[in-house]
N, C-alpha and C positions, 0 to 999 in steps of 0.2 A: 625796325632795324635792331639787330642784336650784334653788338661788336665785342669781339674777344681780342684782347691785347696780351700776348705772352711777354713775360718780362716787364710787366707794367710798373713794378717798383724801381726799375733802373733809371738811369739818367735820361735816356731817350723816351722810355715808356711814360714817365711822368709828364714830360713836355707834350708827348703825343696825346695822352689822355686829356690834358688841359685844352689843347687845340680842338680835338674832336668834340669835346663837351660844348665848345663855343659854336661850332659849325653844325652840329647835330644834337641840339638840346633835347630832342624828344627820343633819342636812341636809348636802348638799354645797354649798359656797359658792364662788361666782365673782364677780369684780368687774372693772369696766373703769376704766382711768385713761388720761388723755391723754398722759402722759409716764411714764417709768420709775417704778415705785411707790416711795414712800419706804420706808426700812427699818423692820422691826418692825411692819408694819401688822397682820398676824395670820398665824401659821404655818398655820392651817387654811384660809386663803383661797388660791384659785388666781387670780392677778391677770393680767389681759390688758391690754396697752398697745394702745389702739385709738382712732383718730380717728372718733368717732361720726358725723361729717359725711360720711364715706366709705361709700357704700352697700355696696360690695363687702366692705370690712373688717367692717362690721356683720353682713352675711350670713354671713361666715365665722365670726364670733364666736358668733352664735346657733346656727349649725349644729353647731359644736364643743361648745357647752355644753348645748344642748337644754333650756333652763330650763323648770321647771314654774311658777316665780314670777319676775317681774321687778319690781324697784323702780327706777324711772327717776328718779334724782336729778341726773344730770349736767346742768349748765346754767351759763350766765353769770348770776350771782345778784345782781348789784348794780344797783339802780335808778339810783344816781348814775353809775356807769360806763356805763350804757346810753345816757345823754344824749351821752356822748363817742363811743361806739361803737354807734350804733343798728342799722346793718345787721349788724354782726358779732353783736350780741345776738340779733337776729331769726333770722339764718341758723343760728347755733349751736343755739338752743333749739328751733326748729321742725324743722329738717332732721334733727337727731339723733333726735328722737322718731319722725318719719316713717320714717326708715330702720329703726328697731327694729320698728315695726309692720309695715312691708312685708316685712321679713325673715321675720317670723312667718307672714305670708300665703304667701310663696313656699315656705316649708318645710312648710306645712300643719300648724302647731302652734298651740295656743291656750293659752299660759300665762296665768295670772292676772297682770295688769299694773297696778301702781300708778303713775299719772301725778301728779307733784307740781306743782301749779299754785301760786297765791299769792293772798293777800288784796289784792295790788296790782291785781288785775283789777277790783275794785269802784270804785277811784278815789275822788274827793271826794264825800262823802255828808253831808248836813246832820246836825248833832248829834241832832235830833229823830227822824231815821230810823235811828239806831243802836239796838241792835247790828245788824251786818250778817248777813243770812241767805243761804242758798244761792240764794234766788230774787231777791235784790237785783239790779237792773240792773247790767250791766258797763259801767264808764266809766273805762278805764285812763288814767292821767295821765303815763305815761312809757313809753319803748320796751320796757323790761323787762316792764311790765304788759301791753303789747300782745302780746309774745311768749308770755306765760303764758295770755292769753285764747286764743290760737291753740292752744297745747298742750292746754288744758282742752277746747276744743270739738273738736279733732281726736280726742281720746280718746273723746268722746261720739259723734262721727260714725262712727268705726270700730266702736264697739259696736253702733250702730244699723244700719249698712250691712253689716257682716260678722259680727255677733254675737260679737265678741271680748270676753272677760271683763275689760274695762278699768274700773278704779276711779279716781276723781279726789279727791285731797286738796288742800285750800285752806288751807295753814298761814298763820297770822298771824305777826307778828314772833317770832322765836325766838333764843335766845342761850344761851351756856354755855361751859364750858372748851373750848379748841381752836379757837374761831372766829377767823378771820383779821381783820386790820385792814381798815377800810372800813365797819364796822358800828358803830352808835353806842356800845353798852356797852363793847366791846373798845377802841374808840378812846379813850374816857374812861379805861379801866383802864390801858392801855399808857402813856398820858401820865402818869397818877398814879405808875405804877411807875418811869418814867424820872425824874420829879421826885424821888421818894424816893431814888433811886440817884444823884442829882446829875448826871444825864446830860441834863437839860433845865432851863431856868430855871423857877422856881415859878409858871408861868403855864399854865393849861389852856385851849386854844383850842376853841371850840364854834361850832356853827351855830344853827339854829332850836331854841330850848328850849321853845317853847309847844306844839309838836305833842304829841298824846297817842297812845300806842300800846298794843296788847294783846300783852304779852310772855309767852311760854311757854318753859320750860326745854327745851332740845333733847332731853334724856333723856325728857321726857314726850311730846315731838313724835314721836320714833321709836317709842315705845310705841303711840302712836295709829296710825302707819303700819302697824305689825304687826297691830293689831286690825282696821283697815280691810281689809287684805289677807285676813285670816282670816274676818271676819264681815260685811264690807260687801257691798252689792248692786251687781253690775256695772252701769255706766251712771250710778250716782249720784255726786254730789259731796258732800264732807264738809268743812265748816270745822273747823280745828284751832285752838282759841282758848280762853282762860280765861273770857271774858265780862267782864273788867275791863280798864280802861285806866289808864295812868299817864303824866303829862307827862314829857317828856325832862328838864325842869328838876328835877322831883322825883327822877327816876332819878339825875341828876347829884348832887343833894344827898345821896342815900343812899350813893353811891359815895365822895363827898368825906368823909363822916363816917367812912369806913374808912381814910382816909389817915393816915399817921404824921407829916405835915408840913403847915404852912399853905400853901394854894394860892389864887392869884387867878384868877378866870375872865375870859377875854377873848373877846368875840364876833369871829368871823372871817367876813366876808362871802363868802369863797370856799367856805365849807362849806355855804352855802345851796343848795338845789335850785331849778331854774327854777320848779317848782310843787311845793309841799310840802302834803300833805293834812293838814288841821288835826287830825282825830281818826279813829282806826280802832279799832273794838271789835267783836269777833265773837260770834256766837251759834252755839254748837256743839251745840245740842239734838239735831240729827239724829245726830251722832256718839255722843252720850251714849246716846240711845235704842237705836241699832243695836248698839253694842259694849260699853256700860257704862264707857267711858273717862272718867276724870276727871283733871285735872292734880293731881299730888301734891307737887311740889317748890315750896316758897315762893320768891318772887322774891328775898328777902333771902339765902336759901341759894345761889341761883344766882349772885348778885352776889359773894358771898364766894368762890365757886369761880372766877369770872372773875378777880377780883383776885388770888387765889393763883396762877392760871395765868399771868397777865401778869407778875407779879413774878418767877416762875420763868423766863419767857422773857428778861426783862431780865438776870437773874442769869447765864443761860447765855451771852447775848451778851457780857456783860462778861468772863466767864471765857474765852471764845474769843478776845477781843481782846487778852488778855494773852500769847497765844502767837504 
């Protein structure tokens, strides 16, 4: 078994690699990164620095690795940033996936391939039409969501037109240790950590707190990806969700309760999206029935881990600034 993980140096990629190493210890692991890989990513990994938008470079990568399984994670993953960089988001997310698929066709290989879409493809849906199922109409509300619709349907198209064993995952919001800033839980946690370290005034800046989201721990998400790859039916799409939603306000309250210092919350209009979807909650029945997957890690445990991780980041930053 030769496994290729694109975007292996990212938040989800690192967790996926760790999980796959545990469940497939005899596999050969390869990963792609856009820049030189960070140190200590994993000694068992063969890392390839590749611009996935370059078709020749992707063809060379796939020819050298000859993967039996491809987890395609690499993407511009921020809905907020996609409003600032719409074309860059579309080009990066769509072209990279097409290059991988076409490389496989050119080389006449048929690895099982997991395409990672997003719950953002469903867009704004009325509360009474929740939870969202895989047959919910697609109404993306940001350029990132549009790019993910394209990735999702391109995966389906090449399964139908060329019989490639492509599977589609539609993860809802996920979080956990190692996530970069720009996502809500880590943005709260890093501000709390900076306030506790007296590196920021005791004011936490927030955007829209009324939105409700379905959060899954990243370690449960990558376990779902592995099970979809192993047991999923090519051509099918699988929501990855808990089926429960929590408001961003309640998420914030839970995190503030873990702070060691009093903090005032301030609304920052610059943190609002042009269109923010009021509620997102997923129905993962198809995933449950096909693979037996269930989310195992409670949200409170995840938030504890996120807080610990962000406090450590601030501690390292302060230690480095002393030299």
